VMD Tcl script that draws the C-alpha trace (Angstrom):
set ca {
  {0.00 0.00 0.00}
  {1.28 3.45 -0.89}
  {1.02 6.59 1.24}
  {-0.56 9.78 -0.07}
  {-2.11 10.21 -3.51}
  {-2.69 7.22 -5.75}
  {0.58 6.23 -7.33}
  {2.63 8.74 -5.35}
  {5.76 7.53 -3.62}
  {5.83 7.91 0.17}
  {7.74 10.89 1.52}
  {11.18 10.10 2.76}
  {12.86 11.50 5.85}
  {15.15 13.84 3.84}
  {12.07 15.35 2.12}
  {10.50 16.14 5.50}
  {13.78 17.49 6.85}
  {14.17 19.78 3.83}
  {10.65 21.10 4.36}
  {11.30 21.76 8.04}
  {14.56 23.55 7.27}
  {12.72 25.72 4.74}
  {10.07 26.61 7.34}
  {12.70 27.45 9.96}
  {14.59 29.62 7.44}
  {11.36 31.44 6.51}
  {10.56 31.93 10.21}
  {14.00 33.45 10.86}
  {13.71 35.66 7.78}
  {10.33 36.94 8.99}
  {11.67 37.69 12.47}
  {14.63 39.52 10.92}
  {12.32 41.62 8.76}
  {10.20 42.52 11.79}
  {12.90 43.23 14.38}
  {16.29 43.94 12.78}
  {15.81 47.69 12.36}
  {14.94 48.09 16.05}
  {17.77 45.78 17.13}
  {20.30 47.70 15.04}
  {19.11 51.03 16.49}
  {19.57 49.67 20.03}
  {23.04 48.33 19.23}
  {23.97 51.63 17.61}
  {22.81 53.54 20.73}
  {24.93 51.19 22.87}
  {27.92 52.37 20.89}
  {29.01 49.05 19.35}
  {32.23 49.94 17.56}
  {35.52 48.62 16.23}
  {37.28 46.26 18.59}
  {34.21 45.17 20.57}
  {33.70 41.53 21.52}
  {30.06 40.51 21.06}
  {27.98 37.41 21.70}
  {24.69 36.99 19.83}
  {22.50 34.41 21.57}
  {19.77 33.01 19.33}
  {21.36 34.06 16.05}
  {18.56 32.67 13.86}
  {18.84 34.26 10.41}
  {22.34 35.55 11.28}
  {21.56 39.11 10.21}
  {22.50 40.52 13.62}
  {25.87 38.73 13.81}
  {26.65 39.92 10.27}
  {25.81 43.51 11.27}
  {27.92 43.18 14.43}
  {30.85 41.75 12.48}
  {30.83 44.71 10.09}
  {30.62 47.10 13.04}
  {33.38 45.56 15.20}
  {35.67 44.99 12.22}
  {38.77 42.82 12.15}
  {39.88 44.11 15.57}
  {36.72 42.79 17.21}
  {35.08 39.41 17.62}
  {31.51 38.13 17.22}
  {30.33 34.80 18.56}
  {26.89 33.71 17.31}
  {25.06 30.81 18.95}
  {21.68 29.23 18.39}
  {19.89 26.23 19.89}
  {19.42 24.71 16.45}
  {22.38 23.01 14.87}
  {21.51 24.18 11.35}
  {24.25 25.28 9.02}
  {25.11 28.91 9.66}
  {24.97 31.25 6.64}
  {27.65 33.45 8.23}
  {31.18 32.63 7.21}
  {34.16 32.70 9.52}
  {36.63 35.51 9.24}
  {36.29 39.20 8.46}
  {33.25 40.36 6.48}
}
mol new
graphics top color blue
foreach p $ca { graphics top sphere $p radius 0.5 }
foreach p [lrange $ca 0 end-1] q [lrange $ca 1 end] { graphics top cylinder $p $q radius 0.2 }
display resetview
């Protein structure tokens, strides 16, 4: 017996995982669109500048760590962590 529509092959675990990763990515993108401008204003008011050492907890879409990395420059350091072990779109090294 086949799952789903007549003649359709059953979904495999990688298909479900890909769909979940897409949903998580879309969720993070939506949160970034809603909150990044406010977050960046707060960080700017804090005076984040070259040479700072920053830790972003709950990096999600990685837009905040990327912004921080540009702001702190090569003299600074940004550590981004998230509870999910998904591949991070932020590369190591200076941006």
